[in-house]
VOPAGU-2260 file (C-alpha; in pm, 1 decimal, decimal comma):
REM VOPAGU-2260
SITE   aa  ch    i         X         Y         Z
SITE  UNK   A    0     135,1    9993,2    -887,3
SITE  UNK   A    1     350,7    9794,6   -1187,4
SITE  UNK   A    2     564,0    9577,1    -975,9
SITE  UNK   A    3     256,3    9458,0    -848,0
SITE  UNK   A    4      62,6    9351,8   -1220,3
SITE  UNK   A    5     396,4    9216,9   -1276,5
SITE  UNK   A    6     376,5    8913,1    -971,6
SITE  UNK   A    7      85,5    8804,0   -1102,6
SITE  UNK   A    8     196,2    8779,8   -1449,2
SITE  UNK   A    9     516,0    8497,3   -1336,9
SITE  UNK   A   10     296,3    8294,2   -1119,0
SITE  UNK   A   11     117,1    8204,0   -1412,2
SITE  UNK   A   12     457,1    8126,0   -1587,3
SITE  UNK   A   13     530,0    7985,6   -1319,4
SITE  UNK   A   14     206,8    7728,7   -1367,9
SITE  UNK   A   15     228,7    7720,9   -1683,5
SITE  UNK   A   16     618,7    7556,0   -1719,7
SITE  UNK   A   17     525,3    7300,1   -1416,8
SITE  UNK   A   18     216,3    7136,8   -1544,5
SITE  UNK   A   19     368,6    7140,5   -1890,7
SITE  UNK   A   20     607,8    6954,1   -1733,5
SITE  UNK   A   21     434,2    6711,2   -1593,2
SITE  UNK   A   22     206,6    6691,9   -1885,7
SITE  UNK   A   23     551,9    6548,7   -2057,0
SITE  UNK   A   24     594,2    6302,9   -1809,1
SITE  UNK   A   25     271,0    6174,1   -1850,3
SITE  UNK   A   26     314,2    6155,0   -2213,9
SITE  UNK   A   27     640,1    5963,7   -2195,7
SITE  UNK   A   28     403,5    5752,7   -1962,5
SITE  UNK   A   29     217,6    5670,3   -2166,8
SITE  UNK   A   30     425,6    5602,3   -2431,1
SITE  UNK   A   31     616,6    5382,9   -2234,8
SITE  UNK   A   32     289,7    5227,6   -2108,0
SITE  UNK   A   33     106,9    5139,3   -2556,7
SITE  UNK   A   34     504,9    5027,2   -2590,9
SITE  UNK   A   35     485,8    4770,3   -2357,2
SITE  UNK   A   36     105,2    4666,7   -2398,3
SITE  UNK   A   37     265,0    4601,6   -2804,5
SITE  UNK   A   38     501,7    4395,2   -2701,9
SITE  UNK   A   39     306,9    4153,5   -2449,9
SITE  UNK   A   40      33,5    4154,2   -2706,3
SITE  UNK   A   41     279,0    3992,2   -2920,0
SITE  UNK   A   42     420,6    3756,2   -2718,3
SITE  UNK   A   43      64,8    3673,5   -2617,4
SITE  UNK   A   44      28,4    3607,2   -2994,2
SITE  UNK   A   45     324,3    3395,0   -3002,6
SITE  UNK   A   46     244,8    3191,4   -2679,6
SITE  UNK   A   47     -90,1    3027,2   -2903,8
SITE  UNK   A   48     104,1    2991,2   -3211,9
SITE  UNK   A   49     371,7    2741,0   -2974,2
SITE  UNK   A   50      50,0    2619,2   -2808,8
SITE  UNK   A   51    -133,1    2489,1   -3185,3
SITE  UNK   A   52     152,3    2350,6   -3366,5
SITE  UNK   A   53     204,6    2186,7   -3071,7
SITE  UNK   A   54    -128,2    2024,6   -3028,0
SITE  UNK   A   55    -156,0    2025,3   -3387,5
SITE  UNK   A   56     201,4    1772,1   -3362,0
SITE  UNK   A   57      65,8    1615,0   -3068,0
SITE  UNK   A   58    -280,1    1502,5   -3287,1
SITE  UNK   A   59    -103,2    1426,2   -3608,3
SITE  UNK   A   60     138,6    1279,3   -3314,2
SITE  UNK   A   61     439,0    1442,4   -3495,5
SITE  UNK   A   62     384,7    1309,7   -3841,7
SITE  UNK   A   63     523,3    1663,3   -4033,3
SITE  UNK   A   64     391,7    1684,8   -4328,5
SITE  UNK   A   65     -26,4    1635,2   -4233,7
SITE  UNK   A   66      42,0    1925,5   -3920,2
SITE  UNK   A   67     176,8    2153,2   -4196,1
SITE  UNK   A   68    -127,7    2120,6   -4357,0
SITE  UNK   A   69    -397,3    2159,9   -4133,5
SITE  UNK   A   70    -156,0    2492,3   -4004,0
SITE  UNK   A   71     -89,5    2630,8   -4393,6
SITE  UNK   A   72     275,3    2563,0   -4328,4
SITE  UNK   A   73     562,3    2337,0   -4458,6
SITE  UNK   A   74     734,7    2044,7   -4399,4
SITE  UNK   A   75    1135,5    1976,7   -4469,0
SITE  UNK   A   76    1322,8    1640,3   -4274,1
SITE  UNK   A   77    1125,6    1648,1   -3944,9
SITE  UNK   A   78    1053,7    1988,0   -3954,4
SITE  UNK   A   79     777,4    2223,1   -3945,9
SITE  UNK   A   80     791,9    2596,1   -4054,1
SITE  UNK   A   81     477,3    2787,3   -4054,9
SITE  UNK   A   82     504,1    3197,5   -4043,0
SITE  UNK   A   83     189,9    3403,8   -3846,9
SITE  UNK   A   84     121,3    3839,1   -3904,6
SITE  UNK   A   85     124,0    4046,7   -3625,1
SITE  UNK   A   86    -243,1    3992,5   -3509,5
SITE  UNK   A   87    -188,6    3552,7   -3470,6
SITE  UNK   A   88    -318,9    3482,3   -3809,3
SITE  UNK   A   89    -104,1    3197,7   -4077,2
SITE  UNK   A   90      63,2    3331,7   -4401,0
SITE  UNK   A   91     142,2    3143,3   -4665,8
SITE  UNK   A   92     457,1    3342,3   -4641,2
SITE  UNK   A   93     752,6    3516,9   -4470,6
SITE  UNK   A   94     723,9    3849,6   -4646,8
SITE  UNK   A   95     376,6    3940,5   -4461,0
SITE  UNK   A   96     601,6    3996,5   -4106,5
SITE  UNK   A   97     480,1    3851,7   -3833,6
SITE  UNK   A   98     639,2    3571,0   -3672,4
SITE  UNK   A   99     799,7    3234,0   -3785,8
SITE  UNK   A  100     696,1    2903,8   -3565,2
SITE  UNK   A  101     953,1    2608,7   -3633,1
SITE  UNK   A  102     921,9    2305,5   -3470,1
SITE  UNK   A  103    1145,5    1935,2   -3510,2
SITE  UNK   A  104    1092,5    1660,9   -3400,8
SITE  UNK   A  105    1320,0    1510,8   -3150,4
SITE  UNK   A  106    1406,9    1135,8   -3054,2
SITE  UNK   A  107    1411,6    1061,4   -2649,3
SITE  UNK   A  108    1572,4     726,1   -2465,2
SITE  UNK   A  109    1109,7     631,4   -2506,7
SITE  UNK   A  110    1031,1     435,4   -2798,5
SITE  UNK   A  111     679,8     469,1   -2711,3
SITE  UNK   A  112     717,6     862,2   -2598,0
SITE  UNK   A  113     761,8    1128,5   -2928,1
SITE  UNK   A  114     909,6    1437,3   -2883,6
SITE  UNK   A  115     942,4    1765,6   -3024,1
SITE  UNK   A  116    1124,6    2133,2   -3004,5
SITE  UNK   A  117     869,5    2405,6   -3086,0
SITE  UNK   A  118    1004,9    2705,8   -3136,2
SITE  UNK   A  119     837,8    3105,3   -3246,0
SITE  UNK   A  120    1138,1    3425,3   -3358,3
SITE  UNK   A  121    1021,8    3794,3   -3351,9
SITE  UNK   A  122    1240,6    3947,3   -3542,6
SITE  UNK   A  123    1542,6    3705,0   -3573,7
SITE  UNK   A  124    1494,8    3619,9   -3208,8
SITE  UNK   A  125    1307,8    3331,2   -3003,1
SITE  UNK   A  126    1034,6    3561,4   -2800,1
SITE  UNK   A  127     888,7    3177,9   -2667,8
SITE  UNK   A  128     956,4    2771,3   -2703,6
SITE  UNK   A  129     854,7    2466,1   -2509,4
SITE  UNK   A  130     847,3    2131,3   -2577,7
SITE  UNK   A  131     570,2    1862,1   -2679,5
SITE  UNK   A  132     562,1    1515,5   -2602,1
SITE  UNK   A  133     342,3    1297,8   -2712,9
SITE  UNK   A  134     282,0     894,3   -2691,4
SITE  UNK   A  135     279,8     662,4   -3012,8
SITE  UNK   A  136      50,5     452,7   -3111,1
SITE  UNK   A  137     227,5     131,6   -3228,4
SITE  UNK   A  138     -49,4     -78,9   -3310,6
SITE  UNK   A  139    -145,1     104,6   -3624,9
SITE  UNK   A  140     288,5     133,4   -3682,3
SITE  UNK   A  141     364,4    -151,8   -3676,5
SITE  UNK   A  142     -15,5    -291,9   -3915,1
């Protein structure tokens, strides 16, 4: 009689072990998916920040001082620096975490076109970059 009672108990122990192993694998999958989702959200916000910087430079025709005023950033020597928090909102300084947008005005071969290189840096790594161009308004520059 005692031998028959042992088999159902062993069967339940094996089932509990199997479900524990499956649950562990599922939890690891959920944790990985969550990490990937968070990384993608940061990348999406970085892309939006780069686009905002690019569009602002286009609207100011490369005037980094004006663009810095619009984006709450700073301009130095033809460069524009804007700090963002992890939610993609502009912030006043780098201490609040998040990422940094840097735009540098570049000189092209065509005097009628202006251009800039925009990079978004997160944890000392460039996670997104783009090049933006605009047509210069030579009439207003000459008058």
